[in-house]
C-alpha positions as CSV (number, residue, x, y, z in Angstrom):
1,M,-34.2,-53.2,51.3
2,T,-34.3,-52.5,47.6
3,N,-30.9,-52.4,45.9
4,P,-30.6,-48.7,44.7
5,T,-29.3,-49.5,41.2
6,S,-32.1,-48.1,38.9
7,V,-31.2,-45.1,36.8
8,Y,-33.5,-42.1,37.2
9,S,-34.6,-40.1,34.2
10,M,-36.6,-36.9,34.1
11,P,-40.1,-37.6,32.7
12,G,-41.0,-35.8,29.5
13,T,-37.4,-35.3,28.5
14,C,-35.0,-36.8,25.9
15,F,-31.7,-36.1,24.2
16,F,-30.2,-36.6,20.8
17,D,-26.8,-35.8,19.2
18,L,-26.7,-33.3,16.4
19,G,-23.6,-32.6,14.4
20,P,-23.0,-29.3,12.5
21,A,-23.7,-29.6,8.8
22,A,-20.3,-28.2,8.1
23,G,-18.7,-31.0,10.0
24,G,-17.1,-31.3,13.4
25,E,-18.0,-33.0,16.7
26,P,-21.7,-33.4,17.5
27,Y,-23.6,-31.5,20.2
28,R,-25.8,-33.3,22.7
29,I,-29.2,-31.6,22.7
30,F,-31.3,-32.0,25.8
31,L,-34.9,-31.5,25.1
32,S,-38.1,-31.0,27.1
33,I,-41.4,-30.7,25.2
34,P,-44.8,-30.2,27.0
35,A,-47.3,-33.0,26.9
36,E,-50.1,-30.4,26.5
37,R,-51.5,-29.3,23.2
38,P,-49.5,-26.3,21.9
39,P,-51.1,-22.9,21.7
40,A,-52.3,-21.6,18.4
41,K,-49.0,-19.6,17.8
42,G,-46.8,-22.5,19.0
43,W,-44.7,-23.0,22.0
44,P,-42.2,-20.5,23.3
45,L,-38.6,-21.8,23.2
46,L,-35.8,-21.5,25.7
47,V,-32.3,-22.3,24.3
48,M,-29.5,-22.8,26.9
49,T,-25.8,-23.2,26.7
50,D,-23.8,-25.7,28.9
51,G,-26.7,-28.0,28.6
52,N,-25.3,-30.8,30.7
53,A,-25.2,-28.5,33.7
54,T,-28.2,-26.2,33.0
55,F,-30.9,-28.6,31.7
56,P,-31.8,-30.3,35.0
57,F,-32.3,-26.9,36.7
58,A,-34.5,-25.6,33.9
59,V,-36.8,-28.6,33.7
60,A,-37.2,-28.8,37.5
61,S,-38.1,-25.1,37.5
62,L,-40.6,-25.4,34.7
63,V,-42.5,-28.6,35.8
64,T,-43.0,-27.2,39.3
65,Q,-44.3,-23.9,38.1
66,A,-46.1,-24.3,34.8
67,P,-49.1,-26.3,36.2
68,Y,-50.0,-23.2,38.4
69,P,-49.7,-20.2,36.0
70,T,-51.9,-17.8,38.0
71,G,-49.7,-18.3,41.0
72,T,-46.3,-18.4,39.2
73,N,-46.9,-16.5,35.9
74,V,-45.1,-19.3,34.3
75,G,-46.6,-21.4,31.4
76,W,-45.4,-24.3,29.5
77,G,-42.8,-24.2,26.8
78,V,-39.9,-26.0,25.1
79,I,-36.5,-26.2,26.5
80,A,-33.5,-27.0,24.3
81,A,-30.1,-27.1,26.1
82,I,-27.0,-27.4,24.0
83,G,-24.5,-29.8,25.7
84,Y,-21.8,-32.3,24.8
85,P,-21.7,-36.1,24.6
86,C,-20.0,-36.6,28.0
87,D,-21.1,-37.4,31.6
88,E,-19.5,-34.2,33.1
89,P,-21.4,-31.0,33.6
90,Y,-19.0,-29.1,31.4
91,D,-16.6,-29.8,28.5
92,P,-14.0,-27.1,29.1
93,L,-12.2,-27.3,25.8
94,R,-15.3,-27.3,23.6
95,R,-17.2,-24.7,25.5
96,S,-14.1,-22.4,25.3
97,W,-14.3,-22.5,21.5
98,D,-18.1,-22.4,21.2
99,L,-18.7,-19.6,23.7
100,G,-15.5,-17.5,23.5
101,P,-16.0,-14.5,21.1
102,P,-13.6,-13.8,18.2
103,P,-10.9,-13.1,17.2
104,V,-9.5,-16.6,17.4
105,K,-6.9,-16.8,20.2
106,S,-5.0,-19.6,21.8
107,Y,-4.2,-20.0,25.5
108,P,-2.1,-22.5,27.6
109,P,-3.7,-26.0,28.3
110,F,-6.0,-26.5,31.2
111,V,-3.7,-29.3,32.3
112,E,0.0,-29.9,31.7
113,G,0.5,-31.8,28.4
114,G,-3.1,-31.1,27.3
115,P,-4.2,-29.4,24.1
116,P,-4.2,-25.6,23.9
117,V,-7.4,-23.7,24.8
118,V,-8.8,-21.9,21.7
119,I,-11.6,-19.4,21.6
120,G,-13.4,-17.6,18.8
121,G,-16.1,-20.0,17.6
122,T,-19.2,-18.0,18.7
123,G,-20.2,-17.2,15.2
124,K,-20.2,-20.8,14.2
125,M,-22.3,-21.6,17.3
126,L,-24.8,-19.0,16.4
127,D,-25.0,-20.4,12.9
128,F,-25.6,-23.8,14.4
129,I,-28.4,-22.5,16.6
130,E,-30.1,-20.5,13.9
131,N,-29.7,-22.8,10.9
132,E,-29.7,-26.3,12.4
133,L,-30.9,-26.5,16.0
134,I,-34.1,-24.3,15.8
135,P,-35.2,-25.7,12.4
136,R,-34.7,-29.3,13.8
137,I,-36.8,-28.6,16.8
138,A,-39.4,-26.9,14.6
139,E,-39.8,-30.2,12.8
140,M,-40.6,-31.9,16.0
141,V,-43.0,-29.4,17.6
142,I,-44.8,-26.1,16.7
143,L,-42.8,-23.1,17.9
144,D,-43.7,-19.5,18.2
145,P,-40.9,-17.6,16.4
146,T,-41.7,-14.4,18.3
147,R,-41.1,-16.0,21.7
148,R,-37.5,-17.4,21.6
149,S,-35.1,-16.9,24.5
150,L,-31.4,-17.6,25.0
151,F,-29.7,-18.2,28.4
152,G,-26.0,-18.4,29.1
153,H,-24.0,-18.3,32.3
154,S,-20.4,-17.1,32.8
155,F,-18.7,-17.7,29.4
156,G,-22.2,-18.6,28.2
157,G,-23.3,-15.1,29.4
158,L,-20.6,-13.6,27.3
159,F,-21.8,-15.6,24.3
160,T,-25.3,-14.4,24.9
161,L,-24.1,-10.8,24.8
162,Y,-22.2,-11.4,21.6
163,G,-25.3,-13.0,20.0
164,L,-27.4,-10.0,21.0
165,F,-25.0,-7.5,19.5
166,E,-24.4,-9.5,16.3
167,R,-27.9,-11.0,15.6
168,P,-30.5,-9.2,17.7
169,G,-33.4,-10.6,15.8
170,L,-32.6,-14.3,16.6
171,F,-34.1,-14.2,20.1
172,A,-36.7,-12.0,21.8
173,N,-35.1,-12.4,25.2
174,W,-31.4,-12.5,26.0
175,I,-30.5,-13.7,29.5
176,A,-26.9,-13.3,30.5
177,A,-26.0,-14.5,34.0
178,S,-22.6,-13.5,35.5
179,P,-21.2,-12.7,32.0
180,T,-17.4,-12.5,31.8
181,I,-17.5,-9.0,30.3
182,Y,-13.9,-8.4,31.5
183,W,-12.6,-11.1,29.2
184,E,-9.7,-9.9,27.0
185,N,-9.8,-6.4,28.3
186,S,-13.6,-6.2,27.9
187,E,-13.4,-6.8,24.1
188,I,-17.1,-7.5,24.1
189,L,-17.7,-3.7,24.6
190,K,-16.4,-3.2,21.0
191,N,-19.2,-5.4,19.8
192,E,-21.6,-3.4,21.9
193,T,-20.6,-0.1,20.3
194,Q,-20.9,-1.6,16.9
195,R,-24.0,-3.7,17.5
196,Q,-26.5,-4.5,14.8
197,V,-29.8,-2.7,15.0
198,I,-33.0,-4.0,13.3
199,P,-35.7,-1.4,12.9
200,G,-38.8,-2.4,14.8
201,N,-37.0,-5.0,16.8
202,A,-37.1,-4.4,20.6
203,P,-35.4,-7.3,22.4
204,F,-35.1,-7.7,26.1
205,L,-31.7,-8.2,27.9
206,H,-31.6,-9.5,31.4
207,L,-28.2,-9.2,33.1
208,S,-27.5,-10.7,36.5
209,A,-24.8,-11.7,38.9
210,G,-24.4,-13.1,42.4
211,E,-23.9,-10.9,45.4
212,H,-20.5,-12.6,46.1
213,E,-19.2,-11.8,42.7
214,G,-18.6,-8.2,43.7
215,D,-16.0,-6.7,46.0
216,E,-16.6,-9.1,48.9
217,L,-16.2,-12.8,49.0
218,A,-18.8,-15.1,50.5
219,P,-18.2,-15.5,54.3
220,F,-17.0,-19.1,53.9
221,Q,-14.6,-18.2,51.2
222,Y,-12.6,-16.0,53.6
223,R,-11.7,-19.2,55.5
224,N,-10.0,-20.7,52.5
225,E,-6.3,-20.5,51.8
226,D,-7.0,-18.9,48.4
227,A,-9.0,-16.0,49.8
228,A,-6.4,-13.3,48.9
229,A,-6.0,-14.6,45.4
230,R,-9.8,-14.7,44.9
231,L,-10.1,-11.1,46.0
232,E,-7.4,-10.0,43.5
233,K,-9.2,-11.9,40.8
234,R,-12.5,-10.1,41.6
235,K,-10.7,-6.7,41.1
236,I,-10.0,-7.9,37.5
237,E,-13.4,-9.5,36.8
238,R,-15.7,-6.9,38.2
239,T,-18.6,-9.1,37.3
240,V,-21.3,-7.2,39.2
241,L,-20.1,-3.7,38.3
242,L,-19.6,-4.4,34.6
243,A,-23.0,-6.1,34.2
244,R,-24.8,-3.4,36.1
245,E,-23.1,-0.6,34.1
246,M,-24.0,-2.4,30.8
247,A,-27.7,-2.6,31.8
248,E,-27.8,1.1,32.7
249,R,-26.0,2.0,29.5
250,L,-28.3,0.0,27.2
251,D,-31.7,0.4,28.8
252,G,-34.0,2.5,26.7
253,A,-31.6,2.6,23.7
254,A,-32.8,4.3,20.6
255,D,-33.7,1.0,19.0
256,G,-36.0,0.1,21.9
257,L,-33.7,-2.4,23.7
258,R,-35.1,-3.0,27.2
259,T,-32.5,-4.0,29.8
260,E,-32.7,-5.1,33.4
261,F,-30.0,-6.0,36.0
262,E,-30.6,-8.3,38.9
263,L,-28.4,-9.1,41.9
264,Y,-28.9,-12.5,43.6
265,A,-28.4,-12.2,47.3
266,G,-25.9,-14.6,48.9
267,E,-24.9,-16.3,45.7
268,T,-21.4,-17.0,44.3
269,H,-20.3,-17.4,40.7
270,M,-21.4,-21.1,40.7
271,S,-24.3,-21.1,43.2
272,V,-26.0,-18.4,41.2
273,L,-26.8,-20.9,38.4
274,A,-30.0,-22.2,40.1
275,P,-31.7,-18.8,40.7
276,A,-30.5,-17.4,37.3
277,I,-32.0,-20.4,35.5
278,N,-35.2,-20.0,37.5
279,R,-35.3,-16.4,36.3
280,A,-34.7,-17.5,32.7
281,V,-37.7,-19.8,32.9
282,S,-39.9,-17.1,34.3
283,I,-38.8,-14.7,31.4
284,A,-39.0,-17.3,28.6
285,F,-42.4,-18.7,29.6
286,A,-44.1,-15.7,31.1
287,V,-47.9,-16.1,30.9
288,E,-49.4,-13.9,28.3
289,G,-53.0,-14.4,29.5
290,L,-55.2,-17.3,30.5
291,T,-58.6,-18.3,29.2
292,D,-61.4,-18.7,31.7
293,S,-61.3,-22.5,31.5
294,E,-57.5,-22.5,32.0
295,A,-57.8,-20.2,35.0
296,K,-60.5,-22.5,36.6
297,T,-58.3,-25.6,36.0
298,E,-55.3,-23.9,37.6
299,N,-57.3,-22.6,40.6
300,S,-58.6,-26.1,41.2
301,R,-55.0,-27.5,41.2
302,S,-53.8,-24.7,43.5
303,A,-56.6,-25.5,46.0
304,R,-55.3,-29.0,46.3
305,L,-51.8,-27.9,47.3
């Protein structure tokens, strides 16, 4: 029996650390670039927050669908997931600062004796994405500036909404999964009412949540000792309700904003990550039309499955 000690890596992917020009700790950028020749306008780009956790889902979704575009409506594109130089799926302290909208506020430590939790750095994170991350990737591969998408989940979903309201021209598609709209008495709604509008710009906002982020827990959660506390927390968070209401409120706005809400059956706040990322891939890399030769090649592949 072979000793299972080899480290597995995802083909076609890499990572590098990139520090903000203004100083501060570096981000770990997880990158997937197609091996194929880029289209004339360049590749579409999907940027993701919480990269350590989200990148594997996105790559798996893309590589299993992009080879069969007529069956999936998904083509190839570039994935750039912003993470941190650690082996854990999340860096709670750094993501709180990066993804938590201003004003700057401080909260008690996650663990006794630890540093305080500080939020308010979303503007700096947007600066990093716009002025450093996207230009750096554009040096490595040709990108289509009209087909950029941003995905975030939970606090990352809140960050996505903040970015849309403050810099709507930065991405064409804004994908916010289970956004924490309730945070700080729904302070993000102030940003919504004062959101920036760019004439001629018509972005798309996809809001979503898991079925078990609403009024009812998942069946297994009722068996847990914390069931009552979870139900009380749901009354505060109202993830499904607030996301659905925002979608209805913003759809067809005067500036042409298009909005959609999607509920994922049977999913909790954490299990929703996989279907939400799969949807982000389908939005970011939607096929715009195949040539005859591309369609023949894809049909040949499909026939072998």
